C-alpha positions in Angstrom: -32.9 -129.5 42.7 -33.5 -128.1 46.3 -33.2 -124.5 47.4 -29.5 -123.1 47.7 -28.6 -121.0 50.6 -25.4 -118.7 51.2 -23.8 -120.1 54.1 -21.4 -117.9 55.6 -18.8 -118.5 58.6 -18.4 -115.9 61.4 -15.4 -116.9 63.6 -16.7 -120.5 63.5 -20.2 -119.9 63.6 -22.3 -120.5 60.8 -25.4 -118.7 59.5 -27.7 -119.5 56.2 -28.6 -115.8 55.0 -31.1 -117.5 53.0 -33.3 -118.2 55.7 -33.2 -114.8 57.4 -36.7 -114.1 55.8 -39.2 -113.8 59.0 -39.4 -110.0 60.1 -38.7 -110.1 63.7 -39.7 -107.4 66.2 -37.9 -107.5 69.6 -39.2 -105.6 72.4 -38.4 -104.7 75.9 -40.8 -103.7 78.7 -42.0 -100.3 78.5 -41.4 -97.1 80.7 -42.1 -97.0 84.4 -44.7 -94.3 83.7 -48.1 -95.7 84.9 -51.6 -94.7 83.4 -54.5 -93.8 85.7 -55.0 -97.7 86.6 -51.5 -98.1 87.5 -50.4 -100.1 84.4 -47.5 -99.2 82.4 -48.5 -96.8 79.8 -46.7 -98.7 77.3 -46.2 -102.4 78.1 -43.5 -103.0 75.6 -41.3 -100.8 73.3 -40.0 -102.0 70.1 -35.9 -102.2 70.0 -35.3 -103.6 66.9 -36.9 -105.1 63.8 -34.4 -107.5 61.9 -34.9 -110.3 59.7 -33.9 -113.8 61.3 -34.9 -117.5 61.0 -37.4 -119.5 63.1 -37.3 -123.0 63.8 -39.9 -125.2 65.8 -38.1 -127.4 68.2 -39.1 -130.9 68.4 -39.4 -132.9 71.5 -36.0 -134.5 71.3 -34.5 -131.2 70.7 -36.3 -130.0 73.8 -34.9 -132.7 75.9 -31.7 -131.2 77.3 -29.0 -132.6 79.8 -31.7 -135.5 80.8 -34.1 -132.7 81.6 -37.2 -131.5 79.6 -36.9 -128.1 78.4 -40.5 -127.9 77.6 -40.6 -124.1 78.1 -38.8 -123.7 74.7 -40.7 -124.3 71.9 -38.9 -122.3 69.1 -35.2 -121.2 68.1 -34.7 -118.0 66.6 -31.6 -116.6 64.9 -30.7 -113.2 63.9 -27.8 -111.1 63.0 -26.2 -109.5 66.3 -27.0 -105.9 66.9 -25.6 -104.0 69.7 -29.1 -102.4 70.8 -29.7 -106.0 72.0 -26.7 -106.4 74.1 -29.0 -106.0 77.1 -31.7 -108.6 76.2 -33.0 -110.7 78.8 -36.2 -113.0 79.6 -38.2 -110.0 80.1 -38.2 -109.0 76.7 -40.4 -110.5 73.8 -40.3 -111.0 70.1 -43.3 -110.6 67.8 -43.6 -112.5 64.4 -47.0 -111.0 63.0 -49.5 -111.7 65.3 -47.6 -114.3 67.2 -45.9 -113.7 70.4 -42.6 -115.4 71.7 -41.3 -114.9 75.3 -37.5 -114.8 75.5 -36.3 -117.8 77.5 -32.6 -117.8 76.8 -30.2 -115.8 74.5 -26.9 -116.4 73.3 -24.3 -114.5 71.5 -22.9 -117.4 69.6 -19.3 -117.8 70.1 -19.1 -114.5 71.5 -18.3 -113.3 68.3 -21.0 -110.6 68.1 -22.2 -111.8 64.5 -25.1 -114.1 65.5 -27.8 -113.9 68.2 -29.9 -117.3 69.0 -32.7 -116.6 70.9 -34.5 -120.0 72.6 -38.3 -118.9 72.8 -41.5 -120.0 74.1 -44.7 -119.2 72.0 -47.3 -117.3 74.2 -50.7 -119.0 73.9 -53.5 -116.4 74.9 
């Protein structure tokens, strides 16, 4: 018998809480304070650490509206947090040593329950 997940509905949006098993650190660009070389003293600061799900998108899923959306490699879902209300593509997500750049974020159904992040994994 396979795994069973608790599926909860929020205003028409569904989330499987059993899949929220990855610790994700969401960061925003650091302060405008520059070091002696002119670089930001802290390039990124942590806003929230939350448990979420991660799903690698296939080539078929990346094909959106007749155009390739190759810049999106993964889909992340977390519980909505008001600290993330200003999230934008300048932010990043850490999963262990992996770094993801945010391409797009969506407050699912504007219900303030589920935040969906379309991200691109940074390869260095």
